[in-house]
C-alpha positions in Angstrom: 37.9 64.0 -47.5 35.9 62.1 -50.1 38.2 59.1 -49.7 36.6 58.9 -45.9 33.6 58.6 -46.7 31.3 55.4 -46.5 28.0 54.6 -47.3 25.6 52.9 -44.0 22.8 50.9 -45.3 20.1 49.6 -42.2 17.7 47.1 -42.6 15.3 46.8 -40.4 15.7 43.8 -38.0 12.4 41.8 -36.2 13.4 40.8 -33.0 11.6 37.1 -32.3 9.2 37.4 -29.5 9.4 34.4 -26.2 7.4 31.6 -27.3 4.3 30.7 -25.8 4.3 28.2 -22.7 1.5 26.9 -19.9 3.3 27.5 -16.3 0.9 24.7 -14.0 0.3 25.7 -10.6 0.3 22.2 -8.2 -1.4 24.2 -5.0 -1.1 22.9 -1.2 -5.1 22.5 -0.4 -4.6 21.1 2.8 -5.7 22.8 6.3 -2.1 23.0 6.9 -1.4 25.4 4.6 -3.4 28.0 6.4 -1.5 29.7 8.7 0.8 30.8 6.2 -1.9 32.4 4.0 -1.1 35.9 4.1 2.7 35.1 3.4 1.8 33.3 0.4 -1.1 36.3 -1.2 1.9 38.6 -0.5 3.9 36.4 -2.6 1.8 35.6 -5.3 1.2 39.4 -5.8 4.3 39.2 -8.1 3.4 35.6 -9.4 3.4 36.4 -12.9 5.5 40.1 -13.2 8.2 38.1 -15.2 6.0 36.8 -18.0 4.1 40.2 -19.4 4.5 40.6 -22.6 4.4 36.8 -23.2 1.9 34.4 -24.0 1.3 32.4 -21.1 -1.8 30.0 -20.0 -2.2 29.4 -16.3 -3.6 26.5 -15.2 -4.5 25.3 -11.2 -4.4 22.2 -9.9 -4.3 20.1 -6.2 -2.0 17.3 -5.3 -5.6 15.8 -3.5 -6.3 12.9 -6.0 -9.1 11.2 -4.6 -12.7 13.1 -3.8 -16.5 12.1 -3.7 -16.7 10.1 -6.3 -14.0 7.1 -5.4 -16.2 6.7 -2.6 -17.4 3.4 -5.2 -13.9 2.1 -4.9 -14.2 -0.6 -2.0 -13.5 -3.8 -1.9 -14.8 -7.1 -2.3 -16.3 -8.9 0.8 -14.9 -6.4 3.3 -16.2 -3.1 1.4 -12.6 -1.2 2.4 -12.1 1.9 0.7 -9.1 1.4 -1.8 -8.5 5.0 -1.3 -8.8 8.0 1.2 -11.3 10.1 0.0 -12.8 11.6 3.0 -11.9 13.8 5.7 -11.8 11.1 8.6 -13.4 13.8 11.2 -15.7 15.0 9.6 -16.8 12.7 6.9 -16.4 15.5 4.1 -15.0 14.3 1.0 -11.7 16.1 -0.3 -12.4 19.0 -2.9 -11.3 19.6 -5.2 -9.4 16.2 -6.7 -7.9 16.1 -9.6 -8.9 12.4 -10.8 -12.5 11.4 -12.4 -13.3 7.7 -11.3 -15.2 5.7 -12.5 -15.7 1.3 -12.4 -17.3 -0.8 -14.9 -18.3 -4.6 -14.3 -19.7 -7.2 -15.6 -20.9 -10.9 -14.8 -18.0 -14.2 -14.7 -18.9 -14.5 -18.6 -17.9 -11.4 -19.5 -21.6 -9.9 -20.0 -22.0 -6.0 -18.7 -23.9 -5.8 -15.5 -24.7 -3.1 -12.7 -21.8 -3.1 -10.1 -23.5 -5.1 -7.3 -22.8 -4.5 -3.6 -19.1 -5.9 -2.7 -20.3 -6.7 0.0 -23.2 -8.9 -1.0 -23.0 -12.4 -2.8 -23.5 -11.7 -6.5 -20.3 -12.7 -9.0 -18.9 -10.0 -10.6 -16.1 -8.5 -12.0 -15.2 -4.8 -11.9 -12.6 -2.5 -13.2 -12.0 1.2 -11.7 -9.8 3.8 -13.2 -9.3 7.3 -11.8 -7.8 9.6 -14.7 -6.4 12.6 -15.0 -9.4 15.3 -14.9 -8.1 17.8 -17.3 -8.5 21.9 -15.8 -9.6 24.6 -18.1 -6.7 27.3 -17.9 -8.0 30.1 -14.8 -5.7 33.1 -16.9 -4.9 33.8 -20.3 -1.8 36.0 -20.6 -1.7 37.7 -24.4 1.5 39.8 -25.1 -0.9 42.9 -26.0 -2.4 43.1 -22.7 -3.3 46.8 -21.1 -1.0 47.0 -17.8 -4.9 46.9 -16.2 -5.2 43.9 -17.9 -2.2 42.4 -16.7 -2.7 43.1 -13.2 -6.2 41.9 -13.3 -5.7 38.5 -14.2 -2.3 38.1 -12.2 -4.9 39.2 -9.5 -6.9 36.3 -10.2 -4.5 33.8 -10.4 -4.0 35.0 -6.9 -7.0 35.0 -5.5 -8.0 31.5 -7.0 -4.7 29.6 -5.5 -6.0 31.5 -2.3 -9.3 30.7 -3.1 -8.8 26.6 -2.7 -9.2 26.6 1.0 -8.2 23.9 3.8 -10.6 21.1 1.7 -8.2 19.0 0.1 -6.0 15.5 1.8 -3.6 15.6 4.4 -1.5 13.6 2.1 -0.7 15.5 -0.1 1.1 14.0 -3.1 2.1 17.0 -5.9 3.7 14.4 -7.6 0.8 11.7 -8.5 -0.4 15.1 -10.1 2.5 16.0 -12.0 3.1 12.4 -12.7 -1.0 12.0 -14.0 -0.5 15.3 -15.8 1.8 13.9 -18.3 -0.3 10.7 -19.4 -2.6 13.0 -21.0 -2.6 12.7 -25.1 0.4 14.5 -26.4 -1.6 17.4 -28.3 -3.1 18.1 -24.8 0.9 18.8 -23.6 2.2 22.4 -24.5 6.1 22.6 -26.3 7.0 25.1 -23.3 6.5 24.6 -19.7 7.1 25.2 -16.1 5.6 23.1 -13.1 5.6 25.7 -10.0 4.5 23.4 -7.4 3.7 25.4 -3.6 3.2 23.1 -0.3 4.7 23.4 3.2 6.1 19.7 3.5 7.9 17.1 1.2 5.8 15.2 -0.9 6.6 11.5 0.5 3.4 9.2 -0.5 4.7 6.1 -2.5 3.4 4.9 -5.9 1.4 3.1 -4.4 -0.7 5.3 -3.6 -0.6 7.0 -6.9 -4.0 4.2 -8.2 -4.7 4.2 -11.7 -7.2 1.7 -11.1 -7.9 -2.1 -9.4 -9.6 -5.5 -10.7 -12.1 -7.0 -8.9 -13.4 -10.4 -8.1 -15.9 -11.9 -5.9 -17.5 -14.9 -6.9 -20.1 -17.2 -5.2 -19.5 -20.0 -2.9 -21.9 -21.8 0.1 -21.2 -21.8 3.7 -22.2 -24.5 5.2 -24.2 -23.9 8.5 -25.8 -27.4 9.5 -23.5 -30.2 9.7 -25.7 -34.0 10.8 -23.4 -36.9 11.3 -23.9 -40.0 9.9 -22.5 -43.4 9.0 -22.9 -44.5 5.2 -23.9 -42.6 2.5 -22.4 -39.5 3.8 -22.1 -36.2 1.8 -18.4 -35.8 3.1 -16.1 -37.1 5.9 -14.2 -34.9 8.5 -10.5 -36.3 10.1 -9.4 -34.3 12.7 -7.1 -33.8 15.2 -6.0 -31.1 18.2 -1.9 -29.7 17.8 0.0 -26.3 18.1 0.9 -23.1 15.8 3.6 -20.4 16.8 3.0 -17.2 14.5 4.7 -14.4 14.4 3.0 -11.7 13.8 2.3 -7.9 15.0 -0.1 -5.9 17.0 -0.3 -3.0 15.4 -2.3 0.5 16.2 -3.0 2.6 13.0 -4.4 6.2 13.0 -5.5 9.2 10.8 -3.5 12.2 11.2 -3.5 16.1 10.2 -0.8 17.0 7.7 1.1 18.9 10.4 1.0 15.1 12.3 -1.4 15.4 15.0 -3.1 12.5 15.5 -6.9 12.5 14.5 -8.7 11.2 17.7 -10.8 8.8 17.7 -9.2 7.3 14.2 -6.9 5.2 16.2 -7.7 1.2 16.1 -5.5 -1.9 16.9 -5.3 -5.0 15.5 -3.0 -8.0 15.0 -1.4 -8.6 11.9 -0.2 -11.9 10.8 3.0 -13.6 10.2 4.6 -16.5 9.9 3.7 -19.8 11.0 7.2 -21.3 13.0 8.3 -24.6 14.1 8.5 -22.6 17.5 8.8 -20.0 18.8 12.0 -20.4 21.0 15.2 -17.5 20.3 11.7 -15.4 19.5 11.1 -12.2 21.7 8.2 -9.4 22.0 9.5 -6.5 20.6 9.2 -3.0 18.8 9.7 -3.8 15.0 11.7 -3.0 13.0 11.3 -0.6 10.0 10.9 -2.8 7.2 8.8 -4.4 9.8 6.7 -1.4 10.2 6.1 -0.9 6.6 5.0 -4.8 5.7 2.0 -4.1 8.7 1.2 -1.4 7.3 -1.8 -3.2 5.6 -3.3 -3.4 8.9 -4.8 -0.1 8.7 -7.0 1.6 6.4 -6.5 4.2 3.6 -5.0 7.3 4.7 -4.3 6.1 8.0 -0.8 4.9 9.8 1.3 2.9 11.7 1.3 4.4 15.4 2.6 1.5 17.5 4.1 -2.0 16.4 4.8 -4.7 18.7 6.7 -8.0 17.2 5.7 -11.2 18.7 5.7 -14.5 18.7 2.6 -16.5 20.0 2.3 -20.0 21.1 -1.3 -21.9 21.1 -2.0 -25.2 22.1 -5.2 -27.3 21.4 -5.4 -26.1 17.4 -7.9 -27.6 15.7 -6.7 -29.3 12.4 -9.5 -30.5 10.2 -9.4 -32.0 6.6 -12.9 -33.1 4.7 -12.7 -35.6 2.0 -15.9 -37.5 0.2 -14.1 -41.2 -0.6 -15.9 -43.3 2.1 -13.0 -45.8 1.2 -10.2 -43.1 2.3 -9.0 -42.9 6.0 -6.9 -39.7 5.8 -5.9 -40.3 9.8 -3.4 -43.5 7.8 -3.8 -42.8 4.0 -3.1 -40.7 1.5 -6.1 -38.2 0.6 -6.5 -34.9 -1.8 -8.2 -31.5 0.0 -8.3 -28.7 -2.3 -6.5 -30.0 -4.9 -3.6 -30.9 -3.1 -2.4 -34.7 -2.0 -1.1 -35.4 1.4 0.6 -38.7 2.7 -2.3 -38.5 6.1 -3.9 -35.9 8.5 -0.4 -35.2 10.4 1.4 -34.5 7.2 -1.3 -32.5 6.2 -1.4 -30.5 9.4 1.9 -30.0 9.5 1.8 -28.5 6.2 -0.6 -25.7 7.6 2.0 -24.8 10.3 0.4 -26.8 13.2 2.6 -28.8 14.8 2.4 -31.9 17.5 2.3 -32.9 19.8 -1.4 -33.9 18.0 -4.3 -35.8 20.0 -5.6 -39.2 18.3 -6.8 -38.6 15.0 -11.3 -39.3 14.8 -13.2 -39.8 11.8 -17.0 -38.9 11.5 -19.0 -39.1 8.1 -22.0 -36.0 7.6 -24.5 -34.6 5.9 -24.4 -31.2 5.0 -26.8 -28.4 4.9 -25.4 -24.6 2.8 -26.0 -21.2 2.8 -25.1 -18.8 -0.6 -21.6 -16.9 0.5 -19.2 -15.6 -1.4 -15.3 -15.0 -1.5 -13.2 -12.1 -3.4 -9.6 -10.5 -4.4 -8.8 -7.8 -5.8 -5.4 -6.3 -7.2 -4.3 -2.4 -7.2 -2.8 -0.9 -10.5 -0.1 2.1 -9.4 0.5 4.4 -11.7 4.0 4.3 -12.0 6.4 1.1 -11.3 8.5 1.3 -7.9 8.6 2.1 -4.2 9.7 5.4 -3.4 8.8 9.1 -4.6 11.6 9.7 -6.0 10.6 6.8 -9.0 7.1 9.3 -9.0 9.3 11.8 -9.9 11.8 9.7 -12.7 7.8 8.7 -14.0 7.0 12.1 -14.3 10.7 13.1 -16.1 10.4 10.0 -17.8 6.6 10.2 -19.7 7.9 13.9 -20.9 10.9 12.9 -22.5 9.1 10.3 -23.6 6.5 11.9 -25.3 7.1 15.7 -26.3 9.8 16.8 -28.9 13.4 16.9 -28.0 13.0 20.5 -28.3 10.7 20.9 -26.1 11.5 22.6 -22.2 10.3 22.0 -19.3 10.7 23.5 -15.9 9.7 22.5 -12.2 9.8 25.2 -9.4 9.2 24.6 -6.3 7.9 26.7 -3.1 8.2 25.1 0.4 6.5 27.8 3.1 7.8 26.6 7.0 6.1 28.9 9.7 8.3 29.9 12.6 6.0 27.5 14.7 6.5 24.7 12.9 10.2 25.1 12.5 10.7 25.0 16.4 8.2 21.8 16.0 10.9 20.3 13.8 13.8 21.1 15.9 12.0 18.7 18.4 10.7 16.4 15.7 13.6 15.7 12.8 11.7 12.9 11.1 9.0 15.2 10.1 9.6 16.0 6.4 9.3 19.4 6.0 11.5 22.1 5.1 12.7 25.6 5.3 11.6 28.3 2.8 13.2 27.8 -0.5 12.5 28.0 -4.5 14.3 25.1 -6.7 14.4 24.7 -10.6 15.0 21.0 -11.6 15.3 20.4 -15.3 12.9 18.0 -16.7 
């Protein structure tokens, strides 16, 4: 029996703990989520159950991009806001936003100055920027937590999500929030991360809605206020005729909506959106705009508004003045070549045709004038999106690419999306198939 004996030695094996990771939650804070607060509260009770015993930092973000500090971001001359930062019904700023806005200005020589009134006449150049507001974790889960400590942390996370309320923007942009998150320095991004998006609708925002910043410029000029006819030694000589224009444009009605698709009363307004000057309106009939024409007319709407109605039309207008001005008294622009605004024309009729004013023309006449001026200004700006592209998919791809470029190959990230829809909304959606809400679902995407 001695031959059946064998010696067995046992060695201790250390089981590695799960790697630490960040849980980044982007939670809807618009008014539409109020209907699902009870269901959301029930679901959040067990949100952290599966991470008990792990090392987890929990961060809470919102899909609201712009808050009260964005009030200073306005276009030169018109003062139009670059972004939608307040509720059009209450005028209250959206909060909490995930960005911080800053603007700096210089004079034309590049000397820093305090930013002037964008609707004024002081020359300036401005650069505005929105940067991600890095939050502190709302909870830190430790492996050595007692049951009571863990339950307290879990309840605290649920309470803070529910406390967001309905003060956020109805234009929910969780993809923009995620894209901004990955603009942080690599040292601020965790080795492992899970992204959880809680929303009751799809993100249909575009890269142009997710701004990194803008460049704007206002240049002081002079505006003519009085002209006195003269025969010699004149400041300028005006040559004029009348013609006809044929303009293909759109009549557009814009309005603001809640994120459940309800139009906010009192926000609708109509405007004419200019199009191309045509040689004739023959063959053109008034009709509803195509999808491409509606999208092209979106600039007629204020930030945060959508196109409600769009009608395409070609309109002919007679007796339209065409006027060119020269300073050389020896040039007769009715019949001779002249230069105006840096471009040379054969004569006045050639100038008019180049501006979309066609014949038959009235007789060309000329007159010299003494001119008086008052201060005026002209302005321009360029919006700078955070990500390239033109679709929501491009924002998602930007988010993924940034992680792949900025993180070590061994780092792992997952995106989980929870989309909630009530029974009432499902009934409404059957009648509005174009709305982008979904049935409740949870999906995980590899980043």
